[in-house]
DRENPA-3360 file (N, C-alpha, C; in nm, 2 decimals, always signed):
BEGIN
1 = XXXXXXXX = +20.37/-15.59/+5.89/+20.33/-15.51/+5.77/+20.37/-15.37/+5.78 ~ +20.43/-15.31/+5.68/+20.47/-15.17/+5.68/+20.36/-15.08/+5.64 ~ +20.35/-14.97/+5.71/+20.25/-14.87/+5.67/+20.32/-14.75/+5.60 ~ +20.28/-14.73/+5.48/+20.34/-14.62/+5.40/+20.25/-14.51/+5.39 ~ +20.30/-14.39/+5.40/+20.22/-14.27/+5.39/+20.18/-14.25/+5.24 ~ +20.08/-14.17/+5.21/+20.05/-14.15/+5.07/+20.16/-14.09/+4.99 ~ +20.24/-14.00/+5.06/+20.35/-13.93/+5.00/+20.46/-14.03/+4.96 ~ +20.48/-14.12/+5.05/+20.58/-14.23/+5.03/+20.54/-14.32/+4.91;
9 = XXXXXXXX = +20.42/-14.36/+4.92/+20.37/-14.45/+4.81/+20.37/-14.38/+4.67 ~ +20.34/-14.25/+4.67/+20.35/-14.17/+4.55/+20.49/-14.17/+4.50 ~ +20.59/-14.15/+4.59/+20.73/-14.15/+4.55/+20.77/-14.28/+4.49 ~ +20.73/-14.39/+4.56/+20.77/-14.52/+4.52/+20.70/-14.56/+4.39 ~ +20.58/-14.52/+4.37/+20.51/-14.55/+4.25/+20.55/-14.47/+4.13 ~ +20.60/-14.34/+4.16/+20.65/-14.26/+4.05/+20.80/-14.27/+4.02 ~ +20.86/-14.37/+4.09/+21.00/-14.39/+4.06/+21.02/-14.45/+3.92 ~ +21.07/-14.38/+3.83/+21.08/-14.42/+3.69/+21.23/-14.45/+3.66;
17 = XXXXXXXX = +21.25/-14.56/+3.59/+21.39/-14.59/+3.55/+21.40/-14.59/+3.40 ~ +21.49/-14.51/+3.35/+21.52/-14.50/+3.20/+21.62/-14.61/+3.17 ~ +21.65/-14.64/+3.04/+21.74/-14.75/+3.00/+21.87/-14.74/+3.07 ~ +21.93/-14.85/+3.10/+22.05/-14.86/+3.17/+22.17/-14.83/+3.07 ~ +22.27/-14.77/+3.12/+22.39/-14.73/+3.04/+22.51/-14.82/+3.07 ~ +22.52/-14.87/+3.19/+22.64/-14.94/+3.23/+22.61/-15.03/+3.35 ~ +22.66/-15.15/+3.35/+22.63/-15.24/+3.46/+22.75/-15.25/+3.56 ~ +22.71/-15.22/+3.68/+22.81/-15.24/+3.79/+22.72/-15.25/+3.92;
25 = XXXXXXXX = +22.75/-15.35/+4.00/+22.67/-15.37/+4.12/+22.72/-15.30/+4.24 ~ +22.63/-15.23/+4.31/+22.66/-15.17/+4.44/+22.58/-15.24/+4.54 ~ +22.65/-15.27/+4.66/+22.58/-15.34/+4.77/+22.48/-15.24/+4.83 ~ +22.36/-15.24/+4.78/+22.26/-15.14/+4.83/+22.22/-15.15/+4.97 ~ +22.22/-15.27/+5.03/+22.19/-15.29/+5.17/+22.30/-15.23/+5.26 ~ +22.42/-15.24/+5.22/+22.53/-15.18/+5.30/+22.53/-15.03/+5.28 ~ +22.49/-14.98/+5.16/+22.48/-14.84/+5.14/+22.37/-14.78/+5.23 ~ +22.25/-14.84/+5.24/+22.15/-14.79/+5.33/+22.20/-14.78/+5.47;
33 = XXXXXXXX = +22.27/-14.88/+5.51/+22.33/-14.88/+5.65/+22.43/-14.77/+5.67 ~ +22.51/-14.75/+5.56/+22.61/-14.64/+5.57/+22.55/-14.50/+5.57 ~ +22.45/-14.48/+5.48/+22.39/-14.35/+5.47/+22.29/-14.31/+5.58 ~ +22.22/-14.41/+5.63/+22.12/-14.39/+5.73/+22.13/-14.49/+5.85 ~ +22.24/-14.48/+5.92/+22.27/-14.58/+6.03/+22.17/-14.58/+6.14 ~ +22.11/-14.47/+6.17/+22.01/-14.46/+6.28/+21.87/-14.43/+6.23 ~ +21.84/-14.43/+6.10/+21.71/-14.40/+6.04/+21.64/-14.53/+6.01 ~ +21.56/-14.57/+6.11/+21.48/-14.69/+6.09/+21.38/-14.68/+5.98;
41 = XXXXXXXX = +21.33/-14.57/+5.96/+21.23/-14.54/+5.85/+21.29/-14.58/+5.71 ~ +21.41/-14.53/+5.69/+21.47/-14.55/+5.56/+21.50/-14.70/+5.54 ~ +21.53/-14.77/+5.65/+21.56/-14.92/+5.63/+21.43/-14.99/+5.61 ~ +21.32/-14.94/+5.65/+21.19/-15.01/+5.63/+21.14/-15.00/+5.49 ~ +21.19/-14.91/+5.41/+21.14/-14.90/+5.28/+21.19/-15.01/+5.18 ~ +21.28/-15.09/+5.23/+21.33/-15.20/+5.15/+21.40/-15.15/+5.02 ~ +21.48/-15.05/+5.03/+21.54/-14.99/+4.92/+21.62/-15.09/+4.83 ~ +21.70/-15.18/+4.90/+21.77/-15.28/+4.82/+21.68/-15.36/+4.73;
49 = XXXXXXXX = +21.56/-15.39/+4.77/+21.46/-15.47/+4.69/+21.41/-15.38/+4.58 ~ +21.39/-15.26/+4.60/+21.34/-15.17/+4.50/+21.45/-15.15/+4.39 ~ +21.57/-15.14/+4.43/+21.69/-15.12/+4.34/+21.70/-15.25/+4.25 ~ +21.69/-15.36/+4.32/+21.70/-15.49/+4.25/+21.59/-15.51/+4.15 ~ +21.47/-15.49/+4.19/+21.35/-15.51/+4.10/+21.35/-15.41/+3.98 ~ +21.39/-15.29/+4.00/+21.40/-15.19/+3.89/+21.53/-15.19/+3.82 ~ +21.62/-15.28/+3.86/+21.75/-15.29/+3.79/+21.83/-15.16/+3.79 ~ +21.82/-15.09/+3.89/+21.90/-14.96/+3.90/+22.04/-15.00/+3.94;
57 = XXXXXXXX = +22.13/-14.94/+3.86/+22.28/-14.97/+3.89/+22.36/-14.86/+3.83 ~ +22.49/-14.87/+3.84/+22.58/-14.77/+3.80/+22.55/-14.73/+3.65 ~ +22.53/-14.60/+3.63/+22.50/-14.56/+3.49/+22.35/-14.54/+3.46 ~ +22.27/-14.58/+3.56/+22.12/-14.57/+3.54/+22.08/-14.42/+3.54 ~ +21.97/-14.39/+3.47/+21.91/-14.26/+3.47/+21.78/-14.29/+3.54 ~ +21.76/-14.22/+3.66/+21.64/-14.24/+3.74/+21.57/-14.11/+3.77 ~ +21.44/-14.12/+3.78/+21.35/-14.01/+3.82/+21.28/-14.04/+3.95 ~ +21.29/-13.95/+4.05/+21.22/-13.97/+4.17/+21.12/-13.85/+4.18;
65 = XXXXXXXX = +21.00/-13.88/+4.14/+20.89/-13.77/+4.14/+20.82/-13.77/+4.27 ~ +20.80/-13.65/+4.32/+20.74/-13.63/+4.45/+20.84/-13.67/+4.56 ~ +20.96/-13.62/+4.54/+21.08/-13.66/+4.62/+21.08/-13.61/+4.76 ~ +20.99/-13.52/+4.80/+20.99/-13.47/+4.94/+21.12/-13.42/+4.98 ~ +21.18/-13.46/+5.10/+21.30/-13.40/+5.15/+21.43/-13.46/+5.07 ~ +21.41/-13.55/+4.98/+21.52/-13.60/+4.90/+21.60/-13.72/+4.95 ~ +21.55/-13.79/+5.05/+21.62/-13.90/+5.11/+21.65/-14.01/+5.00 ~ +21.55/-14.04/+4.92/+21.58/-14.14/+4.82/+21.68/-14.09/+4.71;
73 = XXXXXXXX = +21.67/-13.96/+4.69/+21.76/-13.90/+4.58/+21.91/-13.92/+4.62 ~ +21.94/-13.90/+4.75/+22.08/-13.93/+4.80/+22.12/-14.07/+4.78 ~ +22.03/-14.16/+4.82/+22.06/-14.30/+4.80/+22.07/-14.34/+4.66 ~ +21.98/-14.30/+4.57/+21.98/-14.33/+4.43/+22.10/-14.27/+4.36 ~ +22.15/-14.16/+4.40/+22.27/-14.10/+4.34/+22.39/-14.18/+4.37 ~ +22.40/-14.24/+4.48/+22.51/-14.33/+4.51/+22.50/-14.46/+4.43 ~ +22.38/-14.51/+4.40/+22.36/-14.63/+4.32/+22.40/-14.60/+4.17 ~ +22.34/-14.49/+4.12/+22.36/-14.45/+3.98/+22.51/-14.41/+3.95;
81 = XXXXXXXX = +22.58/-14.36/+4.05/+22.72/-14.32/+4.03/+22.74/-14.20/+3.94 ~ +22.87/-14.17/+3.92/+22.90/-14.05/+3.84/+22.86/-14.06/+3.69 ~ +22.84/-14.18/+3.64/+22.80/-14.19/+3.50/+22.64/-14.19/+3.49 ~ +22.57/-14.20/+3.60/+22.43/-14.20/+3.60/+22.37/-14.06/+3.63 ~ +22.24/-14.05/+3.62/+22.17/-13.93/+3.65/+22.05/-13.96/+3.74 ~ +22.03/-13.87/+3.84/+21.91/-13.88/+3.92/+21.83/-13.75/+3.91 ~ +21.71/-13.76/+3.86/+21.63/-13.64/+3.84/+21.52/-13.65/+3.95 ~ +21.49/-13.53/+4.01/+21.39/-13.53/+4.12/+21.30/-13.41/+4.10;
89 = XXXX = +21.18/-13.42/+4.15/+21.09/-13.31/+4.14/+20.98/-13.32/+4.24 ~ +20.94/-13.21/+4.30/+20.84/-13.21/+4.40/+20.70/-13.17/+4.33 ~ +20.61/-13.14/+4.42/+20.47/-13.11/+4.36/+20.42/-12.98/+4.43 ~ +20.50/-12.88/+4.45/+20.44/-12.76/+4.52/+20.46/-12.64/+4.43;
% end
C-alpha cells in the first residue's frame, strides 16, 4: 500500500480536467520512465492510471492545484502537448 502525504493527496484530489480538445494517445508509462528514470516516488504515484481515468490526452486543459515543486506539471505538459494547457498554482 502506498502512503501519500497530505500535500500529494491535495494535489491529486485537486487535479481538474477541463473538456478535451483533441484526441491523441501518449504512452504515459514510458513518459514517466523517460522523465523520472531514477525517481521511485514519481513512479509510485501511478500517473499513467491517473491520466487514463481522467482521460487526459493531447489537447487537454488541466489544472494542478497545490502543485508544490511542479513534478506533475512537467509530466502533464508532455501529455497535454502543444495544443493543450496546464495551469498550476500553489497555496502560499
